[in-house]
MDAnalysis code that builds the backbone (N, CA, C; Angstrom):
import MDAnalysis as mda
import numpy as np

u = mda.Universe.empty(504, n_residues=168, atom_resindex=np.repeat(np.arange(168), 3), trajectory=True)
u.add_TopologyAttr("name", ["N", "CA", "C"] * 168)
u.add_TopologyAttr("resid", np.arange(1, 169))
u.add_TopologyAttr("resname", ["MET", "ASP", "LYS", "ASN", "GLU", "ALA", "THR", "LEU", "ILE", "LEU", "ILE", "LYS", "PRO", "ASP", "GLY", "LEU", "LYS", "ARG", "SER", "LEU", "THR", "GLY", "ASN", "ILE", "LEU", "THR", "ARG", "LEU", "SER", "GLU", "THR", "LYS", "LEU", "GLU", "ILE", "VAL", "ALA", "ALA", "LYS", "MET", "VAL", "ARG", "VAL", "THR", "ARG", "GLU", "LEU", "ALA", "ALA", "GLU", "HIS", "TYR", "GLN", "HIS", "LEU", "LYS", "ASP", "LYS", "PRO", "PHE", "PHE", "GLU", "ASP", "VAL", "VAL", "ARG", "TYR", "ILE", "MET", "GLY", "GLU", "PHE", "HIS", "ASP", "ARG", "ARG", "LYS", "VAL", "MET", "ALA", "LEU", "VAL", "TYR", "TRP", "GLY", "GLU", "GLY", "ALA", "ILE", "LYS", "LYS", "CYS", "ARG", "GLU", "LEU", "ALA", "GLY", "GLY", "THR", "ASN", "PRO", "GLU", "GLU", "ALA", "ASP", "SER", "VAL", "SER", "ILE", "ARG", "GLY", "ALA", "PHE", "GLY", "ARG", "ILE", "THR", "THR", "ARG", "GLY", "VAL", "TYR", "GLU", "ASN", "VAL", "ILE", "HIS", "VAL", "SER", "ALA", "ASN", "ALA", "GLU", "ASP", "ALA", "GLU", "ARG", "GLU", "ILE", "LYS", "LEU", "TRP", "PHE", "GLU", "PRO", "ASP", "GLU", "VAL", "ILE", "VAL", "ASP", "LEU", "TRP", "GLU", "THR", "THR", "PRO", "VAL", "VAL", "GLU", "ASN", "LYS", "GLU", "LYS", "ARG", "ALA", "TRP", "ILE"])
u.atoms.positions = np.array([
    [0.845, -1.184, 0.000],
    [0.000, 0.000, 0.000],
    [0.890, 1.247, 0.000],
    [0.491, 2.236, -0.806],
    [1.255, 3.481, -0.880],
    [1.125, 4.265, 0.415],
    [2.161, 5.004, 0.740],
    [2.115, 5.907, 1.877],
    [1.974, 7.326, 1.352],
    [1.719, 8.257, 2.253],
    [1.649, 9.647, 1.827],
    [3.002, 10.071, 1.287],
    [2.966, 10.748, 0.177],
    [4.179, 11.277, -0.432],
    [3.843, 12.606, -1.068],
    [4.889, 13.332, -1.412],
    [4.726, 14.656, -2.014],
    [5.298, 14.646, -3.420],
    [4.730, 15.492, -4.271],
    [5.274, 15.676, -5.608],
    [5.215, 17.155, -5.967],
    [6.217, 17.603, -6.703],
    [6.219, 18.977, -7.194],
    [5.440, 19.033, -8.499],
    [4.568, 20.010, -8.584],
    [3.832, 20.308, -9.810],
    [4.223, 21.728, -10.215],
    [4.603, 21.903, -11.454],
    [4.827, 23.245, -11.996],
    [3.866, 23.449, -13.157],
    [3.105, 24.514, -13.101],
    [2.346, 24.924, -14.279],
    [3.258, 25.894, -15.000],
    [3.701, 25.465, -16.170],
    [4.765, 26.155, -16.891],
    [4.250, 27.417, -17.583],
    [5.177, 28.258, -18.059],
    [4.779, 29.541, -18.656],
    [3.760, 29.417, -19.786],
    [3.848, 28.382, -20.626],
    [2.874, 28.247, -21.710],
    [1.484, 27.962, -21.159],
    [1.407, 27.207, -20.064],
    [0.115, 26.956, -19.431],
    [-0.486, 28.223, -18.854],
    [0.364, 29.080, -18.279],
    [-0.104, 30.354, -17.728],
    [-0.532, 31.301, -18.843],
    [0.256, 31.403, -19.887],
    [-0.056, 32.321, -20.981],
    [-1.374, 31.944, -21.648],
    [-1.630, 30.654, -21.741],
    [-2.845, 30.186, -22.401],
    [-4.021, 30.038, -21.431],
    [-3.879, 30.578, -20.211],
    [-4.946, 30.576, -19.197],
    [-5.473, 29.176, -18.913],
    [-4.553, 28.222, -18.785],
    [-4.939, 26.829, -18.538],
    [-4.879, 26.451, -17.060],
    [-4.517, 27.391, -16.202],
    [-4.339, 27.083, -14.785],
    [-5.580, 26.428, -14.193],
    [-6.741, 27.008, -14.400],
    [-7.984, 26.447, -13.863],
    [-8.256, 25.047, -14.394],
    [-8.062, 24.864, -15.701],
    [-8.275, 23.542, -16.303],
    [-7.338, 22.504, -15.699],
    [-6.071, 22.880, -15.526],
    [-5.077, 21.950, -14.990],
    [-5.393, 21.616, -13.534],
    [-5.712, 22.625, -12.727],
    [-6.030, 22.378, -11.322],
    [-7.307, 21.540, -11.182],
    [-8.272, 21.767, -12.051],
    [-9.494, 20.952, -12.034],
    [-9.163, 19.497, -12.307],
    [-8.336, 19.262, -13.313],
    [-7.939, 17.879, -13.625],
    [-7.168, 17.269, -12.459],
    [-6.249, 18.023, -11.850],
    [-5.470, 17.502, -10.722],
    [-6.351, 17.208, -9.509],
    [-7.479, 17.902, -9.396],
    [-8.375, 17.658, -8.262],
    [-8.959, 16.243, -8.314],
    [-8.936, 15.615, -9.481],
    [-9.415, 14.235, -9.614],
    [-8.583, 13.272, -8.769],
    [-7.361, 13.659, -8.417],
    [-6.490, 12.784, -7.635],
    [-6.935, 12.680, -6.181],
    [-7.762, 13.632, -5.715],
    [-8.195, 13.707, -4.310],
    [-7.005, 13.927, -3.368],
    [-5.916, 14.487, -3.894],
    [-4.743, 14.805, -3.088],
    [-4.905, 16.190, -2.477],
    [-4.055, 16.502, -1.521],
    [-4.083, 17.796, -0.852],
    [-2.978, 18.693, -1.401],
    [-3.313, 19.950, -1.663],
    [-2.293, 20.943, -2.003],
    [-1.731, 21.439, -0.681],
    [-0.423, 21.228, -0.468],
    [0.189, 21.641, 0.798],
    [1.141, 22.816, 0.631],
    [1.315, 23.278, -0.603],
    [2.114, 24.479, -0.877],
    [1.766, 24.980, -2.268],
    [1.756, 26.305, -2.428],
    [1.487, 26.894, -3.740],
    [2.025, 28.317, -3.765],
    [2.636, 28.675, -4.886],
    [3.111, 30.054, -5.043],
    [3.452, 30.315, -6.518],
    [3.487, 31.591, -6.848],
    [3.973, 32.012, -8.152],
    [5.462, 32.299, -7.999],
    [6.248, 31.864, -8.967],
    [7.701, 32.000, -8.872],
    [8.247, 32.651, -10.137],
    [9.071, 33.683, -9.957],
    [9.886, 34.202, -11.061],
    [11.084, 33.277, -11.159],
    [11.228, 32.590, -12.260],
    [12.270, 31.571, -12.380],
    [13.574, 32.200, -12.856],
    [14.578, 32.135, -12.001],
    [15.902, 32.638, -12.362],
    [16.627, 31.597, -13.214],
    [17.670, 32.025, -13.885],
    [18.494, 31.093, -14.661],
    [19.073, 30.014, -13.743],
    [19.488, 30.420, -12.537],
    [20.081, 29.465, -11.593],
    [19.063, 28.397, -11.182],
    [17.840, 28.821, -10.875],
    [16.791, 27.875, -10.492],
    [16.466, 26.941, -11.656],
    [16.332, 27.498, -12.849],
    [16.012, 26.682, -14.028],
    [17.108, 25.657, -14.306],
    [18.363, 26.105, -14.254],
    [19.491, 25.206, -14.531],
    [19.582, 24.105, -13.479],
    [19.335, 24.452, -12.225],
    [19.371, 23.443, -11.161],
    [18.212, 22.464, -11.302],
    [17.026, 22.973, -11.644],
    [15.865, 22.104, -11.825],
    [16.124, 21.079, -12.933],
    [16.714, 21.534, -14.022],
    [16.961, 20.667, -15.177],
    [18.400, 20.145, -15.226],
    [19.067, 20.049, -14.079],
    [20.461, 19.608, -14.041],
    [20.679, 18.266, -14.731],
    [19.687, 17.388, -14.706],
    [19.818, 16.068, -15.324],
    [19.868, 16.138, -16.852],
    [19.565, 17.306, -17.409],
    [19.593, 17.493, -18.867],
    [20.767, 18.347, -19.334],
    [21.688, 18.694, -18.412],
    [22.723, 19.688, -18.734],
    [23.625, 19.287, -19.895],
    [23.745, 17.999, -20.188],
    [24.590, 17.556, -21.304],
    [23.814, 17.367, -22.606],
    [22.525, 17.655, -22.584],
    [21.687, 17.476, -23.780],
    [21.751, 18.730, -24.658],
    [21.622, 18.548, -25.968],
    [21.688, 19.713, -26.868],
    [20.541, 20.699, -26.675],
    [19.433, 20.263, -26.099],
    [18.277, 21.134, -25.902],
    [18.230, 21.769, -24.512],
    [19.289, 21.597, -23.713],
    [19.313, 22.127, -22.345],
    [19.000, 23.623, -22.303],
    [19.663, 24.399, -23.131],
    [19.455, 25.853, -23.123],
    [18.003, 26.202, -23.441],
    [17.393, 25.476, -24.368],
    [15.989, 25.741, -24.708],
    [15.056, 25.437, -23.537],
    [15.271, 24.328, -22.811],
    [14.372, 24.025, -21.691],
    [14.564, 25.025, -20.558],
    [15.785, 25.494, -20.358],
    [16.032, 26.522, -19.343],
    [15.300, 27.809, -19.724],
    [15.450, 28.237, -20.959],
    [14.776, 29.464, -21.413],
    [13.251, 29.311, -21.386],
    [12.771, 28.118, -21.715],
    [11.329, 27.825, -21.700],
    [10.757, 27.974, -20.296],
    [11.369, 27.317, -19.303],
    [10.836, 27.372, -17.937],
    [10.998, 28.774, -17.340],
    [11.969, 29.547, -17.831],
    [12.133, 30.932, -17.380],
    [11.075, 31.850, -17.997],
    [10.351, 31.360, -19.000],
    [9.289, 32.141, -19.620],
    [9.735, 32.982, -20.789],
    [10.958, 32.791, -21.265],
    [11.469, 33.617, -22.359],
    [10.727, 33.388, -23.671],
    [10.130, 32.231, -23.860],
    [9.428, 31.937, -25.116],
    [7.976, 32.426, -25.108],
    [7.445, 32.772, -23.930],
    [6.020, 33.068, -23.821],
    [5.703, 34.407, -23.179],
    [6.731, 35.215, -22.896],
    [6.519, 36.498, -22.234],
    [5.724, 36.329, -20.936],
    [5.953, 35.210, -20.262],
    [5.379, 34.954, -18.939],
    [6.536, 34.481, -18.081],
    [7.176, 35.392, -17.399],
    [8.382, 35.044, -16.634],
    [8.003, 34.564, -15.240],
    [7.202, 33.521, -15.238],
    [6.757, 32.953, -13.969],
    [6.216, 31.548, -14.220],
    [6.171, 30.784, -13.130],
    [5.470, 29.510, -13.120],
    [4.652, 29.455, -11.831],
    [3.654, 28.599, -11.813],
    [2.938, 28.316, -10.580],
    [3.512, 27.017, -10.042],
    [4.080, 27.084, -8.852],
    [4.668, 25.906, -8.217],
    [3.740, 25.430, -7.112],
    [3.487, 24.116, -7.090],
    [2.598, 23.532, -6.093],
    [3.202, 22.240, -5.573],
    [2.843, 21.900, -4.359],
    [3.193, 20.596, -3.815],
    [1.882, 19.874, -3.527],
    [1.704, 18.746, -4.198],
    [0.562, 17.877, -3.933],
    [1.036, 16.767, -3.012],
    [0.187, 16.383, -2.053],
    [0.576, 15.450, -1.014],
    [-0.550, 14.463, -0.736],
    [-0.178, 13.215, -0.570],
    [-1.155, 12.191, -0.227],
    [-0.685, 10.837, -0.701],
    [-1.560, 9.868, -0.575],
    [-1.225, 8.500, -0.942],
    [-1.040, 8.380, -2.454],
    [0.127, 7.880, -2.855],
    [0.399, 7.664, -4.275],
    [0.449, 8.931, -5.109],
    [0.850, 10.055, -4.509],
    [0.794, 11.362, -5.177],
    [1.554, 11.382, -6.507],
    [2.750, 10.836, -6.529],
    [3.563, 10.913, -7.746],
    [2.893, 10.147, -8.880],
    [2.516, 8.925, -8.618],
    [1.894, 8.088, -9.663],
    [0.588, 8.710, -10.151],
    [-0.256, 9.148, -9.227],
    [-1.544, 9.733, -9.610],
    [-1.358, 10.974, -10.488],
    [-0.453, 11.860, -10.075],
    [-0.247, 13.107, -10.824],
    [0.423, 12.842, -12.175],
    [1.372, 11.924, -12.206],
    [2.042, 11.600, -13.472],
    [1.074, 10.970, -14.470],
    [0.185, 10.128, -13.991],
    [-0.804, 9.531, -14.890],
    [-1.719, 10.598, -15.471],
    [-2.159, 11.531, -14.639],
    [-3.018, 12.610, -15.130],
    [-2.275, 13.541, -16.082],
    [-0.984, 13.782, -15.808],
    [-0.198, 14.685, -16.656],
    [0.001, 14.091, -18.046],
    [0.249, 12.787, -18.120],
    [0.500, 12.149, -19.411],
    [1.964, 12.198, -19.775],
    [2.300, 11.629, -20.915],
    [3.678, 11.550, -21.373],
    [4.301, 12.905, -21.633],
    [5.631, 12.956, -21.527],
    [6.367, 14.206, -21.721],
    [6.132, 14.799, -23.111],
    [6.140, 13.942, -24.130],
    [5.904, 14.391, -25.500],
    [4.394, 14.552, -25.685],
    [3.907, 15.786, -25.873],
    [2.465, 16.020, -25.975],
    [1.808, 15.261, -27.126],
    [2.549, 15.011, -28.198],
    [1.963, 14.314, -29.343],
    [1.799, 12.821, -29.082],
    [2.560, 12.306, -28.114],
    [2.454, 10.893, -27.776],
    [1.649, 10.656, -26.508],
    [1.315, 11.728, -25.792],
    [0.558, 11.609, -24.543],
    [-0.883, 11.216, -24.840],
    [-1.479, 10.474, -23.938],
    [-2.883, 10.097, -24.054],
    [-3.713, 11.369, -24.225],
    [-4.646, 11.363, -25.157],
    [-5.408, 12.569, -25.477],
    [-6.251, 13.078, -24.313],
    [-6.559, 12.218, -23.341],
    [-7.325, 12.686, -22.186],
    [-6.431, 13.189, -21.051],
    [-5.117, 13.054, -21.211],
    [-4.197, 13.565, -20.194],
    [-4.055, 15.080, -20.341],
    [-3.472, 15.716, -19.333],
    [-3.268, 17.170, -19.374],
    [-2.371, 17.543, -20.553],
    [-1.250, 16.845, -20.712],
    [-0.337, 17.168, -21.820],
    [-0.937, 16.799, -23.165],
    [-1.682, 15.714, -23.217],
    [-2.322, 15.319, -24.469],
    [-3.375, 16.321, -24.906],
    [-4.087, 16.880, -23.942],
    [-5.148, 17.842, -24.251],
    [-4.614, 19.241, -24.533],
    [-3.575, 19.658, -23.790],
    [-3.160, 21.059, -23.849],
    [-1.745, 21.298, -24.375],
    [-0.925, 20.256, -24.450],
    [0.457, 20.434, -24.874],
    [0.610, 20.481, -26.377],
    [1.805, 20.882, -26.822],
    [2.140, 20.909, -28.254],
    [3.652, 20.959, -28.395],
    [4.118, 20.726, -29.585],
    [5.549, 20.833, -29.889],
    [5.710, 22.003, -30.844],
    [6.617, 22.914, -30.515],
    [6.807, 24.096, -31.359],
    [7.577, 23.731, -32.619],
    [7.593, 24.645, -33.552],
    [8.362, 24.422, -34.781],
    [9.844, 24.320, -34.486],
    [10.293, 24.849, -33.343],
    [11.697, 24.719, -32.921],
    [11.965, 23.360, -32.293],
    [10.905, 22.589, -32.063],
    [11.067, 21.272, -31.460],
    [11.010, 21.275, -29.949],
    [10.614, 22.395, -29.344],
    [10.496, 22.478, -27.884],
    [9.145, 21.902, -27.473],
    [9.176, 20.990, -26.501],
    [7.932, 20.446, -25.956],
    [7.296, 21.488, -25.056],
    [6.141, 22.000, -25.448],
    [5.346, 22.875, -24.589],
    [4.318, 21.963, -23.946],
    [4.693, 21.366, -22.817],
    [3.810, 20.369, -22.230],
    [3.104, 20.856, -20.974],
    [3.048, 22.127, -20.774],
    [2.264, 22.894, -19.801],
    [2.437, 22.535, -18.322],
    [2.971, 21.351, -18.008],
    [3.031, 20.935, -16.609],
    [4.275, 20.097, -16.361],
    [4.817, 20.240, -15.162],
    [5.904, 19.362, -14.706],
    [5.396, 18.600, -13.493],
    [5.711, 17.306, -13.441],
    [5.429, 16.480, -12.266],
    [6.708, 15.707, -11.959],
    [7.086, 15.681, -10.698],
    [8.285, 14.926, -10.297],
    [8.180, 13.478, -10.785],
    [9.325, 12.942, -11.211],
    [9.355, 11.596, -11.794],
    [9.301, 10.491, -10.742],
    [9.880, 10.738, -9.575],
    [9.963, 9.702, -8.538],
    [10.192, 10.397, -7.196],
    [10.246, 9.607, -6.125],
    [10.359, 10.176, -4.774],
    [11.651, 10.968, -4.582],
    [12.760, 10.475, -5.137],
    [14.039, 11.181, -4.995],
    [13.992, 12.526, -5.707],
    [13.467, 12.535, -6.940],
    [13.338, 13.796, -7.675],
    [12.390, 14.743, -6.946],
    [11.298, 14.211, -6.423],
    [10.330, 15.055, -5.721],
    [10.984, 15.764, -4.538],
    [11.769, 15.037, -3.758],
    [12.426, 15.663, -2.612],
    [13.407, 16.735, -3.068],
    [14.241, 16.420, -4.048],
    [15.217, 17.392, -4.550],
    [14.511, 18.634, -5.098],
    [13.459, 18.423, -5.884],
    [12.769, 19.540, -6.534],
    [11.986, 20.393, -5.534],
    [11.288, 19.758, -4.620],
    [10.516, 20.520, -3.624],
    [11.460, 21.362, -2.775],
    [12.591, 20.786, -2.370],
    [13.574, 21.547, -1.579],
    [14.184, 22.684, -2.387],
    [14.222, 22.550, -3.690],
    [14.739, 23.594, -4.571],
    [13.738, 24.744, -4.711],
    [12.473, 24.426, -4.820],
    [11.435, 25.414, -5.110],
    [10.775, 26.008, -3.864],
    [10.820, 25.297, -2.724],
    [10.122, 25.746, -1.517],
    [11.017, 25.703, -0.290],
    [10.807, 26.653, 0.608],
    [11.400, 26.620, 1.937],
    [10.482, 25.779, 2.823],
    [11.019, 25.172, 3.891],
    [10.172, 24.335, 4.754],
    [8.925, 25.045, 5.285],
    [9.044, 26.314, 5.637],
    [7.904, 27.043, 6.192],
    [6.839, 27.391, 5.154],
    [7.126, 27.166, 3.879],
    [6.132, 27.414, 2.834],
    [5.247, 26.196, 2.581],
    [5.562, 25.083, 3.214],
    [4.809, 23.843, 3.046],
    [4.082, 23.571, 4.362],
    [2.780, 23.302, 4.294],
    [1.992, 23.224, 5.535],
    [2.056, 21.866, 6.233],
    [2.763, 20.906, 5.678],
    [3.033, 19.649, 6.388],
    [4.545, 19.487, 6.473],
    [4.995, 18.752, 7.467],
    [6.426, 18.500, 7.611],
    [6.803, 17.305, 6.744],
    [7.396, 17.581, 5.596],
    [7.745, 16.515, 4.652],
    [9.031, 15.806, 5.035],
    [10.023, 16.583, 5.490],
    [11.326, 16.046, 5.844],
    [11.828, 16.758, 7.091],
    [12.843, 16.218, 7.683],
    [13.427, 16.805, 8.879],
    [13.967, 18.202, 8.560],
    [13.821, 19.099, 9.508],
    [14.314, 20.476, 9.345],
    [15.143, 20.863, 10.558],
    [15.792, 21.993, 10.433],
    [16.542, 22.555, 11.549],
    [16.279, 24.059, 11.585],
    [16.204, 24.641, 12.781],
    [16.008, 26.097, 12.854],
    [17.245, 26.838, 12.333],
    [16.999, 27.901, 11.590],
    [18.077, 28.723, 11.057],
    [17.739, 30.178, 11.361],
    [18.699, 30.899, 11.893],
    [18.518, 32.326, 12.144],
    [19.244, 33.077, 11.043],
    [18.495, 33.907, 10.328],
    [19.085, 34.685, 9.238],
    [18.931, 36.165, 9.532],
    [19.953, 36.903, 9.288],
    [19.881, 38.360, 9.340],
    [19.995, 38.853, 7.916],
    [18.851, 38.929, 7.253],
    [18.900, 39.411, 5.878],
    [17.791, 40.415, 5.641],
    [18.095, 41.315, 4.776],
    [17.123, 42.345, 4.443],
    [16.047, 41.739, 3.572],
    [14.805, 42.153, 3.821],
    [13.704, 41.746, 2.964],
    [12.713, 42.877, 2.865],
    [11.884, 42.812, 1.863],
    [10.872, 43.840, 1.687],
    [9.712, 43.567, 2.627],
    [9.053, 44.644, 3.037],
    [7.854, 44.537, 3.875],
    [6.773, 45.431, 3.315],
    [5.530, 45.056, 3.544],
    [4.417, 45.894, 3.108],
    [4.387, 47.179, 3.936],
    [4.034, 48.274, 3.302],
    [3.936, 49.561, 4.005],
    [2.491, 49.854, 4.309],
])
């Protein structure tokens, strides 16, 4: 039996530009999982490169980095979410469909909303962690522990003296 696990979901810039957020979240609600973290993120080059580190030796690495940064869609943001519950990774990956939108099941999120550009970039509107190890690495990359409403992994208190903006 599956235990509770977490997975990172990113609604990518093409999904945001095409106003698919509601459609994607509606489809993800079919999993009956809990959203335990959500935020809009301006994706820096460093964050994008670290997220896609497993592709750094591929010829399309620069394109996927620029894609997730929003350079192709004039949407320099993604919606990052953490879904949590029993079998979260498998459930979300099945709903997302295959990475290649043209090969993804037509009822999946990528099959319904994804496409391949003339440049050959997969605009597959959503990212879902591939496995538990990737999920932990990715969630720790995109979220601080206090941004997630359940304790996913062990933490330690840290005191920081850093300047930050405050509402006036």
